[in-house]
N, C-alpha and C positions, 0 to 999 in steps of 0.2 A: 384729667388724671392720665398719666402715661402708663400703659400696661406693658410690663417687661415681656420679652419673647418667652416662648415656652421653654427654650433651653436654659434661659436665665433662671426661671422659676424652678426648673429641675435641679440645676446646680445648687441653688440656695437651699432647696429642700434636702438635698443630699448632705450638704454641709451641716444642716441643722440636725439631721437624723443619724449621721455616722457617730458611733460612740463606742467606747470601751467601758465595760462595767467590771468592777472588781468586787468579789464577795469574800469577806474575811470572817473566819471563825477562829476559835482558839487553837485548833490543831493544824489547819492548813489554809493556804490561800488558793482560791480558784480564780482564774482570769478567763473571761469569755470575750472573745472578739467576734463581732458581727461583721461579715463582709457584705457590702452593699453593691448590688448590681443595678444599674439604671437601664431600663428597657422601655420600648414603645410597642404598643400593640394596636392593630387595626382590626376592627370587627365589621363585617358587612353581611347583609342578608343574602342568601343564595337559594333561590327557589328550586333549582335542579342541580344536583351534584354529579349527575352522569357525565355531562360534557367536561366538567372540571376534573373529575377523576381521569377521563380519557386524555385530556391535555397533560396532566401530571404523568400518566403512564407513558405517553408519547415522548415526554421529556426525560424519561429514565427514572422517575421516582418509583420507589417501592415501599410497601407497607413495612413498618418496623415494629410497632407494639401498640397495645391498648393499655392505658394506665387507669387504675382505680384510685380515686382520691376523694377525701371528704373535705369540704370547705365550710368554715365557720366565719360568718360576716359580722362585723361590729361597726355600727354607724358612729361617726364622730361629728362634733359640731362643725357647721359649715365654715368655709374659709372667710366669709364676710364680704361685704360690698358686692354681692352677687358674682364673686369670682369663681365659684365652683363648689363642689362637695368633696368630702373626704370619707374614707372608710378603711378599716383594717380587715384583712382576711387571713385567718390561720388555716393553712392547707396541710393536711396530713395524708401522706402517701406511703403506706407501709410504715417503716421506721423513720422515714424522712419527714421533717417538719419545716415549713417555711412560713415566715410572717411577711405579708405583702401589704404595703401602704399604697393606697390609690388616691389620686387627685383627679377629679373629672372637671373638664371645662367645656363650655358650649362655644364653638367657633362657627359662625354662620349657620350652615345646615348640618354640621357635624359635631358630635360629642367626642372630645378628645380625652382619653384616659391615659394618664401617666402613672407608672407604678415603680416602686422600689422593693427589692426582694432581699430578704435575709434568711440564711440557713440557720435554724435554731437548734441548739443542743437541748437535751432533757425533755421531759414529758409534762412538766408542771405548767407550761405556758397556757394551756387551755383553761385550767382552773383559775389562773391569775386573771386572764382576760374576761372570763365569765364573771368573776367577782367584781372586777373594776368597771366593766362596760356592759354587762348583762347580756 
């Protein structure tokens, strides 16, 4: 079986997940558009942050802010054929809400996580995800 490149999988997932939803009731029509951002992240273990912070400081980096956020994770069925795992994350940071869809793949010695991010209007999403996915 030929495995597509990570970029091909990412593009296919983006095409599959980009959507426009319309909610219609008797008095008005609301249209919600979800903007999809495709990102990559790399996570690595760092046993000592002191030299890293010094390198950043020497390069002109400055502290900007600390963010407080709450994450709710929902596990989804696996991709199949040992291709990887999937999960949803609802992130709430103040009034800002984001829905993040992750796909994790194992490549040699490294786990690769790709994710897609949607800015979400409204506050009902947590209740919907809890009811649907537990």
